[in-house]
C-alpha positions as CSV (number, residue, x, y, z in Angstrom):
1,X,-26.6,-13.7,0.3
2,X,-22.6,-12.8,1.8
3,X,-22.5,-13.3,5.6
4,X,-21.2,-10.4,5.9
5,X,-23.5,-7.2,6.9
6,X,-23.8,-4.6,4.4
7,X,-24.8,-1.8,7.4
8,X,-22.0,-2.9,8.7
9,X,-19.7,-3.2,5.8
10,X,-21.0,0.7,5.5
11,X,-21.0,2.1,8.5
12,X,-17.2,1.0,9.0
13,X,-16.7,4.4,5.6
14,X,-14.3,6.9,7.1
15,X,-15.7,9.1,4.7
16,X,-18.6,9.9,2.0
17,X,-16.2,8.5,-1.0
18,X,-15.4,5.0,1.0
19,X,-18.7,4.8,2.4
20,X,-19.5,4.5,-2.0
21,X,-16.1,1.9,-2.2
22,X,-17.1,0.2,0.4
23,X,-20.5,-0.6,-1.7
24,X,-19.2,-1.4,-4.7
25,X,-17.2,-3.7,-2.6
26,X,-20.1,-5.3,-1.4
27,X,-21.4,-6.0,-4.6
28,X,-18.5,-7.5,-5.5
29,X,-18.3,-10.0,-2.6
30,X,-21.8,-10.3,-3.2
31,X,-21.7,-11.2,-6.9
32,X,-18.5,-13.0,-6.2
33,X,-20.4,-15.9,-4.0
34,X,-23.3,-15.9,-6.1
35,X,-21.7,-16.7,-9.5
36,X,-18.7,-19.2,-7.8
37,X,-16.3,-16.6,-10.0
38,X,-13.3,-14.5,-9.1
39,X,-13.8,-10.5,-8.7
40,X,-11.7,-7.6,-8.4
41,X,-11.9,-4.4,-7.2
42,X,-9.2,-1.3,-8.4
43,X,-5.7,-0.6,-6.7
44,X,-6.6,0.8,-3.5
45,X,-4.6,1.6,0.1
46,X,-3.4,-0.7,2.1
47,X,-6.1,0.8,4.6
48,X,-8.2,0.4,2.8
49,X,-7.4,-3.3,1.5
50,X,-6.8,-4.2,5.4
51,X,-10.5,-2.7,6.1
52,X,-11.5,-5.0,3.9
53,X,-9.8,-8.1,5.3
54,X,-11.3,-7.6,7.9
55,X,-14.5,-6.6,7.6
56,X,-15.0,-9.3,5.5
57,X,-13.5,-12.0,7.8
58,X,-16.2,-14.0,9.1
59,X,-16.9,-15.1,4.7
60,X,-17.1,-18.9,4.6
61,X,-17.3,-18.9,0.9
62,X,-15.0,-16.4,0.0
63,X,-11.8,-15.1,0.8
64,X,-10.3,-11.6,0.2
65,X,-7.1,-11.3,-0.3
66,X,-5.2,-8.2,-1.4
67,X,-1.8,-7.9,-4.3
68,X,-0.2,-5.6,-6.1
69,X,2.1,-7.0,-8.4
70,X,5.2,-7.3,-5.9
71,X,5.5,-8.5,-2.6
72,X,6.4,-5.4,-1.1
73,X,3.6,-2.9,-3.4
74,X,1.8,-0.5,-1.1
75,X,-1.3,0.1,-3.0
76,X,-2.8,-3.0,-4.1
77,X,-5.7,-4.8,-6.0
78,X,-8.4,-6.7,-3.6
79,X,-9.7,-10.1,-5.0
80,X,-13.2,-12.0,-3.8
81,X,-11.9,-15.7,-4.7
82,X,-13.9,-18.7,-3.9
83,X,-12.6,-21.2,-1.5
84,X,-12.0,-23.3,-4.3
85,X,-10.1,-21.1,-7.1
86,X,-6.6,-19.4,-6.9
87,X,-6.2,-15.6,-7.3
88,X,-5.4,-14.5,-11.0
89,X,-5.0,-11.0,-10.4
90,X,-5.6,-8.7,-13.5
91,X,-2.3,-7.0,-13.2
92,X,0.6,-6.0,-15.5
93,X,3.2,-3.6,-15.9
94,X,4.4,-0.5,-17.9
95,X,8.3,-0.3,-18.4
96,X,8.9,3.6,-19.6
97,X,12.2,4.2,-20.4
98,X,13.8,7.7,-21.2
99,X,17.3,9.0,-20.9
100,X,16.2,11.2,-17.8
101,X,17.8,10.1,-14.6
102,X,15.9,12.9,-12.9
103,X,12.0,11.6,-13.0
104,X,10.7,11.0,-10.2
105,X,7.3,9.3,-8.6
106,X,4.9,12.0,-8.9
107,X,6.7,12.9,-12.6
108,X,5.2,9.8,-13.8
109,X,1.7,9.7,-12.2
110,X,0.6,13.2,-13.1
111,X,1.5,12.3,-16.7
112,X,-0.4,8.7,-16.4
113,X,-3.4,10.7,-15.0
114,X,-3.1,13.4,-17.2
115,X,-4.9,11.0,-19.7
116,X,-7.6,10.6,-17.8
117,X,-7.2,7.1,-16.3
118,X,-8.9,7.5,-13.0
119,X,-6.5,6.2,-9.7
120,X,-7.7,3.6,-8.8
121,X,-6.7,2.2,-12.2
122,X,-2.8,2.6,-11.8
123,X,-0.4,1.0,-8.5
124,X,2.5,1.8,-7.4
125,X,5.3,3.4,-9.6
126,X,9.2,2.2,-8.8
127,X,11.9,3.7,-10.6
128,X,15.0,1.6,-11.1
129,X,18.4,2.1,-13.1
130,X,16.8,5.0,-14.9
131,X,13.3,3.1,-16.0
132,X,9.7,3.5,-14.2
133,X,7.7,0.2,-13.9
134,X,3.9,1.1,-13.9
135,X,1.6,-1.3,-12.3
136,X,-2.1,-1.5,-13.3
137,X,-4.6,-3.7,-14.4
138,X,-4.1,-5.2,-17.0
139,X,-7.3,-3.4,-19.0
140,X,-5.4,0.1,-18.6
141,X,-2.2,-2.3,-20.1
142,X,-1.6,-0.8,-23.8
143,X,-3.8,2.4,-23.2
144,X,-0.8,3.4,-21.3
145,X,1.8,1.9,-23.2
146,X,-0.1,3.2,-26.7
147,X,-0.1,7.3,-25.5
148,X,2.8,7.9,-22.4
149,X,5.1,9.5,-24.7
150,X,6.5,11.9,-22.7
151,X,7.0,12.9,-19.1
152,X,7.7,16.1,-17.6
153,X,8.2,17.0,-21.6
154,X,11.5,14.5,-21.1
155,X,10.4,11.7,-24.1
156,X,9.7,8.2,-23.0
157,X,8.8,4.9,-24.4
158,X,6.8,2.2,-22.6
159,X,6.1,-1.7,-23.2
160,X,4.3,-3.5,-21.4
161,X,5.4,-7.1,-19.4
162,X,3.4,-9.3,-17.1
163,X,4.4,-9.2,-13.8
164,X,5.9,-12.3,-13.4
165,X,8.4,-10.9,-15.5
166,X,9.6,-8.9,-12.5
167,X,11.6,-8.5,-10.1
168,X,10.8,-5.2,-7.9
169,X,14.0,-4.8,-5.8
170,X,13.0,-2.6,-2.3
171,X,15.8,0.3,-0.9
172,X,16.2,0.2,2.0
173,X,18.7,0.4,5.3
174,X,19.1,-0.7,8.5
175,X,20.1,1.4,11.7
176,X,19.5,1.4,15.6
177,X,18.7,3.7,18.2
178,X,17.2,3.7,21.7
179,X,14.1,4.4,23.9
180,X,12.8,4.4,27.0
181,X,10.1,2.0,26.0
182,X,7.8,0.4,23.3
183,X,5.4,3.2,22.7
184,X,5.0,4.0,19.4
185,X,5.1,8.4,19.5
186,X,9.1,6.9,21.6
187,X,9.8,5.0,18.8
188,X,8.5,7.3,16.0
189,X,10.5,9.8,17.3
190,X,13.5,7.5,16.5
191,X,12.4,5.6,13.4
192,X,12.1,8.8,11.6
193,X,14.5,11.5,13.6
194,X,12.3,13.6,14.6
195,X,11.4,15.1,18.0
196,X,8.9,13.3,20.5
197,X,6.6,16.2,20.3
198,X,6.4,16.2,16.6
199,X,5.4,12.2,16.5
200,X,2.6,13.1,19.4
201,X,1.3,15.5,17.1
202,X,1.8,13.3,13.8
203,X,-0.2,11.5,15.7
204,X,-3.2,13.9,16.9
205,X,-3.3,14.8,13.1
206,X,-3.8,11.3,11.6
207,X,-0.2,10.7,10.3
208,X,0.2,7.7,11.3
209,X,-0.3,3.9,10.5
210,X,0.6,1.0,12.1
211,X,0.7,-2.3,10.0
212,X,-2.0,-0.3,7.7
213,X,-3.9,1.0,10.2
214,X,-4.2,4.7,11.5
215,X,-2.6,5.5,14.9
216,X,-5.1,6.6,17.2
217,X,-2.5,6.3,20.9
218,X,0.9,7.3,21.4
219,X,1.1,5.1,23.9
220,X,0.3,1.7,21.7
221,X,3.1,-0.7,22.7
222,X,4.3,-2.2,19.2
223,X,6.3,-5.1,18.7
224,X,8.7,-6.6,16.4
225,X,7.6,-6.3,12.6
226,X,5.4,-4.0,12.7
227,X,5.1,-2.0,10.2
228,X,4.8,2.1,11.0
229,X,4.5,4.9,8.2
230,X,4.2,8.5,8.9
231,X,2.4,9.8,6.0
232,X,5.4,12.9,4.4
233,X,8.7,11.0,5.9
234,X,7.6,7.3,4.2
235,X,7.7,3.6,5.8
236,X,9.4,2.1,8.1
237,X,9.8,-1.2,10.1
238,X,10.4,-2.2,13.8
239,X,12.7,-4.7,12.8
240,X,13.5,-6.2,16.3
241,X,14.4,-5.2,19.7
242,X,18.1,-5.6,21.4
243,X,19.0,-5.6,24.9
244,X,18.9,-2.8,27.6
245,X,22.6,0.3,28.0
246,X,23.5,1.1,30.5
247,X,21.0,4.0,30.8
248,X,18.3,1.0,30.8
249,X,17.1,2.3,27.4
250,X,16.2,-0.7,25.0
251,X,18.4,-1.4,22.0
252,X,15.9,-0.8,18.6
253,X,16.9,-2.2,14.5
254,X,14.9,-0.3,12.6
255,X,14.4,-1.1,8.6
256,X,14.0,1.9,6.6
257,X,12.5,2.3,3.6
258,X,14.3,4.8,1.2
């Protein structure tokens, strides 16, 4: 029996849907410990994966780790791995090629889900140089490649590739700014170029996550390398603090993902 209590697992759920998902994760954790085999969940949000790793931190025989196919993936597969094993995540990539360079992430995702595939089977979709790389569970890769013939009425062709053959380059920009303090609402305002009051409203509306956990306290002091996401605006990293300006404001460097 896992050391982690199932009741504690389920109490951490933020919704009925998440409660169902946590119950499924607990069953996989139990099966992995009982059989000694690695077990894998589908693709989930970074917030959920972070919660799952935290809930499972007391396990001695099973490590809970998450991976999305490349180092900076957002959506990830959680693996329940016996301590003596090496993870072998069941992730493949479908390369989608078409003539249009105007297709968006939403276009690709909508067409894929339109095939009857559920969201947990599909991870990140990265668009580079007029083609898309769809990270998915290996069990669904051939189905997607065979049936995805058009995206938003644009004809496309597909082929399946192993993750190891894909080198995803994240696009980002660096910029500097000044803040009155390390307070989250102040940093958020500079990171996403919004007003301080809008930053506060976003925090109240549960739209802000720091290191993939919901930010509830606007006065929380952020640290270097904290990952901050604002729903509708994207993701950024508080890369570093600098010195102080003549007006005693703190310099920060931001790494903003494009």
